[in-house]
C-alpha positions as CSV (number, residue, x, y, z in Angstrom):
1,M,95.3,-118.4,56.0
2,Q,93.0,-120.2,53.9
3,E,89.6,-118.4,52.6
4,P,86.3,-119.9,54.2
5,L,85.3,-120.9,50.7
6,E,88.4,-122.8,50.1
7,V,87.8,-124.6,53.5
8,L,84.4,-125.3,52.5
9,K,85.2,-126.8,49.0
10,S,88.1,-128.8,50.5
11,Y,86.5,-130.6,53.3
12,W,82.9,-130.6,52.5
13,G,83.0,-130.3,48.6
14,Y,80.4,-127.6,48.5
15,A,80.8,-124.9,45.9
16,S,78.9,-122.2,47.9
17,F,77.7,-121.1,51.3
18,R,73.9,-121.6,52.2
19,P,72.1,-118.2,52.9
20,Q,73.7,-116.2,56.0
21,Q,76.4,-118.8,56.6
22,E,79.1,-116.7,54.8
23,E,77.9,-113.4,56.6
24,I,78.1,-115.4,60.1
25,I,81.4,-116.7,59.2
26,N,83.0,-113.4,58.2
27,A,81.5,-111.8,61.4
28,V,83.4,-114.6,63.5
29,L,86.9,-114.0,61.5
30,E,86.2,-110.2,62.5
31,G,86.1,-111.1,66.1
32,K,82.5,-109.9,66.4
33,D,80.2,-111.8,69.2
34,T,77.3,-113.1,67.0
35,L,73.8,-114.5,67.5
36,A,72.9,-117.0,64.9
37,L,69.4,-117.7,64.0
38,L,69.1,-120.4,61.6
39,P,66.1,-122.7,61.1
40,T,66.6,-126.5,61.5
41,G,68.5,-127.8,58.5
42,G,70.0,-124.4,58.0
43,G,73.6,-125.5,58.3
44,K,74.7,-124.2,61.7
45,S,77.8,-126.4,62.3
46,I,79.4,-125.2,59.3
47,C,79.2,-121.6,60.8
48,F,81.8,-122.3,63.5
49,Q,83.6,-125.2,61.9
50,V,84.7,-123.5,58.8
51,P,86.2,-120.5,60.8
52,G,87.6,-122.8,63.3
53,L,89.5,-124.2,60.5
54,V,90.6,-120.9,59.2
55,M,91.9,-119.8,62.5
56,E,95.0,-121.1,64.4
57,G,93.9,-123.0,67.6
58,V,91.2,-124.9,69.0
59,T,87.4,-124.2,68.6
60,L,85.5,-124.6,71.9
61,V,82.1,-126.1,71.1
62,I,79.6,-126.1,74.0
63,S,76.6,-128.5,73.5
64,P,74.2,-130.1,75.7
65,L,73.7,-133.1,73.8
66,I,76.0,-136.1,74.2
67,A,74.6,-137.9,71.0
68,L,74.8,-134.7,68.7
69,M,78.5,-134.0,70.0
70,K,79.4,-137.5,69.3
71,D,77.9,-137.3,65.6
72,Q,79.5,-134.2,64.8
73,V,82.7,-135.4,66.2
74,E,82.7,-138.5,64.1
75,N,81.8,-136.5,60.8
76,L,84.8,-134.4,61.6
77,Q,87.0,-137.3,61.8
78,K,85.9,-138.8,58.7
79,R,87.0,-135.6,56.8
80,N,90.3,-135.9,58.4
81,I,89.7,-133.0,60.9
82,P,91.1,-133.7,64.5
83,A,88.0,-133.4,66.9
84,Q,87.6,-134.7,70.6
85,A,84.3,-134.8,72.7
86,I,84.6,-135.1,76.4
87,V,81.6,-136.8,77.8
88,S,80.2,-138.4,81.0
89,G,81.2,-141.9,81.3
90,M,85.0,-141.1,80.2
91,H,87.7,-142.4,82.7
92,P,89.7,-139.5,84.2
93,R,93.0,-140.4,82.5
94,E,91.0,-140.5,79.1
95,I,89.9,-137.0,79.9
96,D,93.4,-135.8,81.0
97,I,95.1,-137.2,77.8
98,A,92.1,-135.6,75.6
99,L,92.7,-132.1,77.2
100,D,96.5,-132.5,76.8
101,N,95.9,-133.1,73.1
102,C,94.0,-130.1,72.9
103,A,96.5,-127.8,74.5
104,Y,99.7,-129.3,73.0
105,G,98.7,-131.5,70.2
106,N,96.6,-130.6,66.8
107,I,93.1,-131.2,68.0
108,K,91.0,-128.5,66.3
109,F,87.7,-128.9,68.0
110,L,86.8,-129.6,71.6
111,Y,83.2,-130.6,72.3
112,V,82.0,-130.2,76.0
113,S,78.8,-130.0,77.7
114,P,78.0,-126.9,79.8
115,E,78.4,-128.9,83.1
116,R,81.7,-129.9,82.2
117,L,82.7,-126.3,81.6
118,T,82.0,-125.7,85.2
119,T,84.5,-128.1,86.6
120,E,87.9,-126.7,88.1
121,L,90.0,-129.2,86.0
122,M,88.5,-128.0,82.6
123,R,88.9,-124.3,83.6
124,E,92.4,-125.0,84.3
125,R,93.2,-126.9,81.3
126,L,91.5,-124.3,79.0
127,K,93.6,-121.7,80.5
128,K,96.6,-123.6,78.6
129,M,94.9,-123.9,75.3
130,K,94.8,-121.3,72.3
131,V,91.1,-121.1,72.0
132,N,90.3,-119.2,68.6
133,L,86.3,-119.4,69.1
134,I,83.7,-120.3,71.6
135,A,80.7,-121.8,69.6
136,V,77.6,-122.1,72.0
137,D,75.1,-124.7,70.5
138,E,71.6,-124.7,71.2
139,A,71.9,-121.2,72.7
140,H,68.1,-121.1,73.8
141,C,69.4,-123.2,76.8
142,V,71.0,-120.0,78.0
143,S,67.9,-118.0,78.6
144,Q,65.5,-118.7,81.4
145,W,62.8,-117.8,78.9
146,G,64.0,-120.6,76.6
147,Y,62.2,-124.0,76.2
148,D,65.1,-125.8,77.5
149,F,66.8,-123.5,80.2
150,R,69.9,-125.0,81.9
151,P,71.6,-123.1,84.5
152,P,75.2,-124.4,83.7
153,Y,74.8,-122.1,80.5
154,L,74.7,-119.2,82.5
155,R,78.4,-119.8,83.6
156,I,79.9,-119.7,80.2
157,A,80.2,-116.0,80.3
158,E,82.9,-116.9,83.1
159,I,85.4,-118.3,81.0
160,R,85.5,-115.0,79.0
161,E,87.4,-113.3,81.7
162,W,90.8,-115.0,80.8
163,M,90.1,-115.0,77.2
164,P,88.3,-111.5,76.2
165,Q,89.7,-111.5,72.8
166,V,87.9,-114.7,71.8
167,P,84.5,-114.2,69.9
168,V,81.4,-116.0,70.9
169,L,79.2,-117.6,68.4
170,A,75.7,-118.5,69.8
171,L,73.6,-120.3,67.6
172,T,69.9,-121.7,67.8
173,A,67.2,-122.9,65.6
174,S,64.4,-121.6,67.7
175,A,64.2,-118.3,69.8
176,T,61.6,-116.1,70.6
177,P,62.2,-112.1,70.5
178,D,62.9,-112.3,74.4
179,V,65.2,-115.2,74.4
180,V,67.2,-113.5,71.6
181,E,67.9,-110.6,73.8
182,D,68.4,-112.6,76.9
183,I,71.1,-114.8,75.2
184,Q,73.0,-111.7,74.2
185,D,72.9,-110.5,77.8
186,K,73.7,-113.7,79.5
187,L,76.6,-114.2,77.1
188,E,77.9,-110.6,77.7
189,F,77.9,-109.6,74.1
190,P,79.5,-105.8,74.3
191,R,76.9,-104.8,71.7
192,A,73.8,-106.8,70.1
193,H,74.6,-108.5,67.1
194,V,72.0,-110.9,65.5
195,I,72.2,-112.7,61.9
196,R,69.0,-114.2,61.4
197,Q,67.4,-116.4,58.5
198,S,63.7,-116.1,58.1
199,F,62.0,-119.2,59.7
200,A,59.7,-119.1,57.0
201,R,59.8,-122.6,55.0
202,P,58.0,-121.8,51.5
203,N,58.1,-125.3,50.7
204,L,56.6,-126.7,54.0
205,T,52.7,-127.1,54.0
206,Y,51.4,-127.2,57.7
207,V,48.2,-129.0,58.2
208,V,46.2,-129.6,61.2
209,Q,43.6,-132.3,61.2
210,E,40.9,-132.9,63.8
211,E,40.8,-136.7,63.7
212,E,39.2,-139.4,66.0
213,D,40.6,-142.4,63.8
214,K,44.2,-141.4,63.6
215,S,45.3,-144.8,62.3
216,Q,43.0,-144.6,59.2
217,R,44.1,-140.9,58.7
218,L,47.8,-142.1,59.0
219,L,47.2,-144.7,56.3
220,R,45.5,-142.4,54.2
221,V,48.5,-140.1,54.3
222,L,51.0,-142.9,53.4
223,Q,48.6,-143.7,50.3
224,R,48.7,-140.2,49.2
225,L,52.3,-138.8,49.9
226,P,55.2,-140.6,48.3
227,G,58.6,-140.7,49.8
228,S,60.3,-141.0,53.2
229,G,58.3,-139.8,56.4
230,I,58.6,-139.3,60.0
231,V,55.8,-140.3,62.5
232,Y,56.2,-138.7,65.9
233,V,54.6,-140.1,69.0
234,R,55.0,-139.6,72.5
235,S,55.7,-143.1,74.1
236,R,58.2,-145.9,73.1
237,K,55.6,-148.4,73.4
238,K,53.7,-146.3,70.8
239,T,56.7,-146.5,68.5
240,E,56.5,-150.1,68.4
241,E,52.7,-150.4,68.1
242,T,52.4,-147.8,65.4
243,A,55.4,-149.3,63.2
244,L,54.0,-152.8,63.6
245,F,50.4,-151.2,62.5
246,I,52.1,-149.6,59.3
247,N,54.1,-152.8,58.2
248,R,50.9,-154.8,58.4
249,N,49.2,-152.5,56.0
250,G,51.9,-152.8,53.4
251,V,54.4,-149.9,54.1
252,K,57.9,-150.7,55.4
253,A,58.2,-148.8,58.6
254,D,60.7,-148.9,61.8
255,F,60.5,-147.7,65.4
256,Y,63.1,-145.8,67.1
257,H,63.4,-144.3,70.7
258,A,66.1,-143.7,73.5
259,G,65.5,-147.0,75.0
260,L,67.2,-149.0,72.4
261,D,70.7,-150.0,72.2
262,T,73.1,-147.6,70.6
263,R,74.1,-149.6,67.8
264,V,70.3,-150.8,67.3
265,R,69.3,-147.0,67.1
266,A,72.3,-146.1,64.7
267,Q,71.2,-149.1,62.4
268,K,67.7,-148.2,62.1
269,Q,68.7,-144.6,61.5
270,K,71.0,-145.7,58.7
271,N,68.3,-148.0,57.2
272,W,65.9,-145.1,57.1
273,I,68.4,-142.4,55.8
274,D,69.6,-145.1,52.9
275,N,65.8,-145.8,52.1
276,R,65.9,-149.3,53.0
277,C,62.8,-148.4,55.2
278,R,60.2,-145.7,54.2
279,I,58.6,-144.7,57.4
280,I,60.5,-144.2,60.8
281,V,58.3,-144.0,63.8
282,A,60.0,-142.1,66.8
283,T,59.7,-140.4,70.2
284,N,61.5,-136.9,70.1
285,A,64.8,-138.6,70.6
286,F,65.0,-139.0,66.9
287,G,66.2,-136.3,64.5
288,M,69.0,-134.2,66.0
289,G,71.7,-134.0,63.9
290,I,70.1,-136.0,61.1
291,D,70.2,-134.3,57.6
292,K,68.1,-136.4,55.3
293,P,67.0,-133.8,52.4
294,D,64.3,-135.7,51.0
295,V,61.9,-136.3,53.8
296,R,58.3,-135.6,52.2
297,F,56.4,-135.5,55.3
298,V,56.4,-135.4,59.3
299,L,53.3,-136.3,61.0
300,H,52.6,-135.8,64.7
301,L,50.3,-138.2,66.1
302,D,50.3,-136.4,69.5
303,L,50.5,-132.8,70.5
304,P,54.2,-131.5,71.1
305,D,54.9,-129.8,74.2
306,S,55.9,-126.3,72.8
307,P,55.9,-124.4,69.5
308,E,59.8,-124.7,69.7
309,A,59.7,-128.5,69.8
310,Y,57.1,-128.5,67.1
311,F,58.8,-126.2,64.6
312,Q,62.4,-128.2,65.0
313,E,60.5,-131.6,64.5
314,A,58.5,-130.6,61.6
315,G,61.3,-128.6,60.0
316,R,63.2,-132.1,59.4
317,G,60.9,-132.2,56.4
318,G,61.5,-130.9,52.8
319,R,65.2,-130.1,53.4
320,D,65.8,-130.4,49.5
321,G,63.4,-127.4,49.0
322,E,61.0,-129.7,47.4
323,R,57.2,-129.7,48.7
324,S,57.0,-131.3,51.9
325,Y,54.1,-131.7,54.5
326,A,54.0,-131.3,58.3
327,I,50.9,-132.9,59.5
328,L,49.3,-132.5,63.0
329,L,46.7,-134.9,64.0
330,C,44.7,-134.1,67.1
331,T,41.5,-134.4,69.1
332,P,40.0,-132.5,72.0
333,S,41.2,-135.2,74.4
334,D,44.7,-134.7,73.2
335,I,44.3,-131.0,74.4
336,L,43.1,-132.4,78.0
337,D,46.0,-134.7,77.8
338,L,48.7,-132.0,77.1
339,R,47.2,-130.0,79.9
340,E,47.4,-132.8,82.2
341,R,51.0,-133.9,81.1
342,T,52.1,-130.2,81.2
343,L,50.9,-129.9,84.8
344,S,52.5,-133.1,85.9
345,G,55.8,-131.7,85.0
346,F,55.7,-129.8,88.0
347,P,56.0,-132.0,91.2
348,E,55.4,-130.6,94.8
349,I,58.6,-128.9,95.9
350,D,58.9,-131.2,99.0
351,F,58.6,-134.3,96.6
352,I,61.5,-132.6,94.4
353,K,63.7,-132.3,97.8
354,R,62.7,-136.0,98.7
355,V,64.3,-137.2,95.3
356,Y,67.5,-135.2,95.8
357,L,67.8,-136.7,99.5
358,A,67.1,-140.2,97.8
359,L,69.9,-139.6,95.3
360,G,72.6,-138.6,97.7
361,N,71.8,-141.9,99.6
362,Y,71.4,-144.3,96.3
363,Y,74.9,-143.1,95.6
364,Q,76.2,-142.8,99.1
365,Q,77.4,-139.0,98.4
366,A,78.2,-137.3,101.9
367,T,76.8,-133.7,102.5
368,G,79.6,-131.2,100.9
369,G,81.0,-133.9,98.5
370,G,80.2,-135.3,95.1
371,L,80.9,-132.1,92.8
372,G,81.8,-133.5,89.2
373,R,81.0,-137.3,90.1
374,T,79.2,-139.3,87.4
375,F,77.3,-142.5,87.9
376,D,75.3,-144.7,85.6
377,F,71.7,-144.3,86.3
378,D,68.9,-146.6,86.2
379,L,65.5,-144.6,87.1
380,A,63.3,-147.7,87.3
381,D,65.8,-149.1,89.9
382,F,66.2,-145.8,91.8
383,A,62.1,-145.4,91.8
384,S,61.8,-148.9,93.0
385,R,64.1,-148.8,95.8
386,Y,62.8,-145.6,97.5
387,D,59.2,-146.3,96.6
388,L,58.6,-143.2,94.2
389,R,56.6,-143.1,91.2
390,P,58.9,-143.1,88.0
391,R,57.0,-140.3,86.0
392,Q,57.5,-137.9,89.0
393,V,60.9,-138.9,89.8
394,F,61.8,-138.0,86.1
395,H,60.2,-134.6,86.2
396,S,61.9,-134.1,89.6
397,L,65.3,-134.8,88.1
398,R,64.4,-132.4,85.2
399,F,63.7,-129.7,87.6
400,L,66.9,-130.2,89.9
401,E,68.8,-130.3,86.6
402,K,67.2,-126.9,85.7
403,E,68.2,-125.8,89.1
404,G,71.9,-126.7,88.5
405,Y,72.3,-129.5,91.2
406,I,72.4,-132.4,88.9
407,A,72.9,-133.3,85.0
408,V,71.2,-136.3,83.4
409,S,72.6,-137.4,80.1
410,E,70.5,-139.5,77.5
411,A,71.6,-143.2,77.4
412,L,74.9,-143.0,75.3
413,H,77.1,-145.8,73.7
414,L,80.8,-145.3,74.7
415,P,82.8,-148.2,72.9
416,A,85.4,-150.3,74.7
417,R,88.8,-148.3,74.8
418,L,92.5,-149.3,75.8
419,L,95.7,-147.4,76.6
420,F,98.9,-149.2,77.0
421,L,100.2,-148.2,80.3
422,M,103.5,-149.9,80.0
423,G,106.4,-148.3,77.7
424,K,107.5,-150.4,74.6
425,N,110.7,-151.6,76.5
426,E,108.9,-152.5,79.4
427,L,106.1,-154.1,77.6
428,Y,108.8,-156.3,75.4
429,R,110.2,-157.8,78.8
430,Y,106.5,-158.4,79.9
431,Q,105.6,-160.4,76.8
432,V,108.9,-162.4,77.3
433,A,107.9,-163.4,80.6
434,N,104.3,-164.0,80.0
435,K,104.2,-166.1,76.9
436,T,100.3,-167.1,77.7
437,T,99.4,-163.5,76.7
438,D,102.1,-162.6,74.1
439,A,100.1,-163.5,71.1
440,F,97.1,-161.4,72.3
441,I,99.3,-158.6,73.0
442,K,100.8,-158.6,69.7
443,L,97.2,-158.8,68.2
444,L,96.5,-155.7,69.8
445,L,99.5,-153.7,68.7
446,R,99.0,-155.1,65.1
447,S,95.1,-154.0,65.1
448,Y,95.4,-150.5,66.5
449,S,97.6,-147.5,66.5
450,G,98.3,-144.8,68.9
451,V,97.6,-147.2,71.8
452,F,100.8,-146.0,73.8
453,D,99.3,-142.2,73.3
454,Q,95.9,-142.0,73.9
455,Y,92.7,-144.2,74.7
456,T,91.8,-146.1,71.5
457,K,88.5,-147.5,70.5
458,I,88.6,-151.2,70.1
459,N,86.1,-153.8,68.8
460,E,86.2,-157.2,71.1
461,T,84.0,-159.0,68.4
462,D,86.5,-158.1,65.7
463,L,89.6,-159.1,68.1
464,A,87.8,-162.3,68.7
465,R,87.5,-163.0,65.1
466,R,91.1,-162.3,64.2
467,A,92.3,-164.3,67.2
468,D,89.9,-167.2,66.6
469,I,88.5,-167.4,70.1
470,D,85.1,-166.5,71.7
471,R,84.4,-163.1,72.4
472,S,84.2,-163.9,76.2
473,K,87.8,-164.9,76.2
474,V,88.8,-161.5,74.8
475,G,86.8,-159.7,77.6
476,Q,88.9,-162.1,80.2
477,L,92.4,-161.2,78.3
478,L,91.8,-157.7,78.4
479,R,90.6,-157.6,82.1
480,F,93.5,-159.7,83.2
481,L,96.1,-157.2,81.3
482,H,94.2,-154.5,83.0
483,K,94.8,-156.2,86.5
484,Q,98.3,-156.5,85.7
485,K,98.7,-152.9,84.8
486,V,99.7,-153.5,81.3
487,I,96.7,-151.6,79.9
488,S,94.1,-149.5,81.0
489,Y,90.8,-151.3,79.7
490,L,87.5,-149.4,79.7
491,P,84.7,-151.8,78.8
492,R,81.9,-150.4,76.8
493,N,79.0,-148.4,78.3
494,H,75.6,-147.5,77.2
495,Q,73.9,-146.4,80.6
496,P,72.2,-142.8,80.9
497,Q,74.6,-141.0,83.3
498,L,73.8,-138.8,86.4
499,T,76.6,-136.2,87.4
500,F,76.4,-134.2,90.3
501,T,77.1,-130.5,89.3
502,R,77.3,-129.0,92.8
503,D,78.4,-130.7,96.1
504,R,75.7,-132.4,97.7
505,V,73.6,-130.1,100.0
506,A,71.7,-130.8,103.3
507,P,67.8,-131.0,102.6
508,D,67.5,-127.7,104.2
509,R,70.0,-126.0,102.2
510,L,68.3,-127.2,98.9
511,V,66.9,-124.0,97.8
512,I,64.0,-123.9,95.3
513,T,62.2,-120.8,95.7
514,R,58.6,-120.7,95.2
515,E,58.7,-117.5,93.2
516,H,61.2,-119.3,90.7
517,Y,59.1,-122.5,90.5
518,A,55.9,-120.3,89.8
519,E,57.8,-118.4,87.1
520,R,59.0,-121.9,85.4
521,K,55.4,-122.9,85.4
522,R,54.0,-119.7,84.0
523,I,56.2,-119.9,81.3
524,T,55.6,-123.6,80.5
525,L,52.0,-122.9,80.5
526,E,52.4,-120.2,77.9
527,R,54.0,-122.5,75.6
528,M,51.3,-125.1,76.1
529,S,48.7,-122.3,75.5
530,A,50.7,-121.5,72.1
531,V,50.6,-125.0,71.0
532,I,46.7,-125.3,71.9
533,H,46.2,-121.8,69.9
534,Y,48.0,-123.5,67.0
535,A,46.0,-126.7,66.9
536,K,42.7,-125.0,67.2
537,A,43.1,-122.1,65.0
538,Q,40.6,-121.9,62.0
539,Q,41.5,-118.2,61.0
540,G,44.7,-116.8,59.5
541,C,47.7,-118.9,58.5
542,R,49.4,-121.7,60.1
543,S,52.8,-120.6,59.0
544,Q,52.0,-117.0,60.3
545,L,51.1,-118.2,63.8
546,L,54.4,-120.0,63.9
547,L,56.5,-117.1,62.6
548,A,54.8,-114.5,64.8
549,Y,55.6,-116.6,67.6
550,F,59.3,-116.6,66.6
551,G,59.3,-112.8,66.2
552,E,58.3,-112.3,62.4
553,P,54.7,-110.7,62.8
554,Q,54.8,-109.1,59.4
555,S,55.1,-112.3,57.4
556,L,52.6,-113.2,54.5
557,P,50.1,-115.9,54.2
558,C,51.7,-119.0,53.1
559,G,48.9,-119.9,50.6
560,L,49.3,-123.6,51.2
561,C,48.2,-124.6,54.9
562,D,44.8,-126.1,55.6
563,I,43.4,-122.6,56.6
564,C,44.8,-120.8,53.5
565,L,43.4,-123.6,51.3
566,E,39.9,-123.5,53.0
567,R,39.8,-119.8,52.8
568,K,40.7,-120.0,49.0
569,K,38.1,-122.8,48.4
570,Q,35.2,-120.4,50.1
571,E,36.6,-117.4,48.1
572,R,36.4,-119.5,44.8
573,N,32.6,-121.1,46.0
574,S,31.7,-117.3,46.8
575,E,32.9,-116.1,43.5
576,F,31.5,-119.0,41.5
577,S,28.0,-118.8,43.2
578,Q,27.7,-114.8,42.7
579,K,28.4,-115.4,39.1
580,A,26.2,-118.4,38.6
581,T,23.4,-116.9,40.4
582,Q,23.1,-113.7,38.2
583,S,23.1,-116.1,35.3
584,I,20.3,-117.9,36.6
585,Q,18.3,-114.9,37.3
586,Q,18.9,-113.4,33.9
587,L,17.9,-117.0,32.4
588,L,14.6,-117.4,34.5
589,G,13.8,-113.6,34.7
590,E,10.8,-114.0,31.7
591,T,10.7,-117.7,31.2
592,A,10.4,-120.9,33.3
593,L,12.8,-123.8,32.5
594,S,13.2,-127.2,33.7
595,I,16.5,-128.0,35.7
596,E,18.1,-129.9,32.7
597,E,17.2,-127.1,30.5
598,I,18.8,-124.5,33.2
599,L,22.0,-126.6,32.9
600,E,22.1,-126.9,29.3
601,Q,21.7,-123.3,28.7
602,L,24.6,-122.3,31.5
603,N,26.6,-124.4,29.8
604,I,29.0,-124.6,32.9
605,N,31.4,-127.7,32.9
606,D,31.0,-128.2,36.9
607,R,27.7,-129.7,36.6
608,E,27.5,-130.8,40.3
609,R,28.3,-127.3,41.6
610,V,25.5,-125.9,39.7
611,L,23.2,-128.3,40.8
612,G,24.0,-127.8,44.4
613,L,23.4,-124.1,43.7
614,I,19.9,-124.7,42.2
615,R,19.0,-126.9,45.2
616,Q,20.1,-124.2,47.6
617,L,18.0,-121.7,45.6
618,I,14.9,-124.0,45.6
619,D,15.6,-124.5,49.4
620,D,15.6,-120.7,50.0
621,Q,12.5,-120.6,48.0
622,V,14.1,-118.1,45.4
623,L,13.1,-120.4,42.7
624,V,9.4,-121.5,42.6
625,E,7.8,-124.6,40.6
626,N,5.3,-124.3,38.1
627,N,4.2,-127.5,36.0
628,G,7.7,-129.2,36.5
629,K,9.6,-125.9,35.7
630,W,11.1,-123.5,37.7
631,R,11.1,-119.4,37.6
632,W,12.6,-116.7,39.6
633,R,10.4,-115.4,42.3
C-alpha cells in the first residue's frame, strides 16, 4: 500500500500537505468517521481523493452540484485516475455500464447526487461494489439548520446498514456549531470527531462601504487594487451591464451566469484564470471548484443571502496567501431589498401545492408514478403555460426540493456520446451490406476507442472536419445508425433537469406542515439578520463577526478591516491630540504667539493636523486672541 504523501507527489506533484489535510487523511485510513471543516480553498477534495487511491476499491462521493462533480471527474481523468459521475440526463444504458465499471472494472471514484443515492437501482448496484470510503461533500446540506438543506442527504445513513465498516468523511467550508453537531448526528457517527481549520483568513481584509454611487466606487477600487478580481451581482442582466461599464472605462472584464451555454461559460472562466481577462462579473453560479490563487479582491455590489454564502464567495480571494480584499458595497435600500427578497422566498403553501400539481400535468405523470424520472425543464415555458409568476415558481420549486419531492439541477452540458450495439463480427457484415455508411463507421472506429464497451464522448464538429462534410450531415448519419440499432447515439444536452425523487402524490397527500414551513422561514430570517448586522456594524471587527458566527468566538481583532483601521486612526488621533494640546498649553502658558510662531516652535511635521487642532481649540474658546496673537485661556 502506497503512503499518502507518495500518492500526493505522484498524482498532484505536491511535496507536502496543507494544514489539517494529513490529519484528516490518517483518520480516514484508520476507519474513523470524520467531519472536516476547511475554509474555501482549503483543499477538501484531496482529503478523500488521496485515501481513496491508497485503499482498494471505489470511493463513493456524494455531491449536490453537477458542475462540481463533472469538474472533479475531469481533473481526476487528466491525472489518469479512473473516475465516473452519474448525473441527470444520462441514458439508462449509459448508467448501467458506468455502474458495472465501478463494480467489476477499475473505477476508483464514483460521484453521485444524494437524490441518485435514493433509487433502488443505485442501492442494489452499490451492494456489489467494494466501497472503501463514503465522502459527503457540502455536508452542511445534511442539516436542517444548514443554509442549503436537502432532504435526500438525510438518507445517506441508510446505506451504512450494508457497509458498516466503511468510514464516512463529511466535508464542508461553512458550518455553524449547531450544524456541526447535526451533521454528525444525521450521518450516524458512533462518536463525535471533528477536524477543523480555523476559518480565519489573516491575509484577507474585509471592507464594508455605504455607497450610493456604486459604479464610481467600483472604478476607484479597480484603479487602486492591481490584479484579478471577482465582482458578484444578483441578476444575470446586471452581470452584462456591469461588465460593459467596466470595459468602457478601460479595464478588461467579462460576465458569467448560469444562463450561458456551458462551453461559453467554460471559455470565459478559462480566459479569466489565464489572466486574459482581469475582472469577471458574475452571479453566485461562478466560483465553485475554481482554484485561482491570485485573486486580489472579491467585491459584492449586492448583499448576499447569508453569511455562509458571503464567506464562501469572499474566500475565493487571496488563496496564494498574499494580501487580498473582500469588499461589500451597500446602501440602506439594499437592506430593504434583502428583506423583501428573503420574504418572497416563501410563497404561500397553497401556491406551492399548485405548482406541484402543475408539474405532474406538465410531464403527464400519473399519481403514484414518476419516481426517479428526469425531464428537461424550461421554467419560462412552464410558468407561461400555467399562468404562474416565474419568481414564485422558482421559490416553490426550491421548497418542493427541500421537502424531498423533486430535484432541480442547474443547466448542464452533456456532450454527445455513442456506444456500438453491434458486436465486431455483426458490424463487419453490416458494413459490407451498407456501403453508404461504411466510410463513416470506419471514421468513428478510427477516431474513438472503447466504443464497444462504454458510452464515449464524441465531437460532431471534429467528425465533420475529418469526413469533409457538413456538421448537420454528421448528425443525420448518427441518427440513422441509431435508428438501425448499429449504435446508441445520445445527442448533447444543456438544459436544466427536473427529477421526481418520489412518486407523484395526490394534492391532498402533499404534506408541507405549517410548523415546518414556519421553522424554515425562521432560520432563513435569522441568516438574513446576520448579514444585515455584518453590513451595518461599526464596532468590533468584521473578521471577528464572521468567525463568531461560525463558532470561533475567541478570535482576535484582525487589525485590517475597515472597522479596525478606523479605530486605530481614532486612537492615533486621540494620542496625537493629547500630546500636541499639552505642548500648546505649555507654549502659550506665559506668552502669546501667532499661529505661524506656534507651528514653528512645535516643530511637528504634520502641519495640517496641528492647524486642525488649533482651529478646534479656537472654536472651543480655549485659545483667545490679543492683537493677532493667541494665548491659553
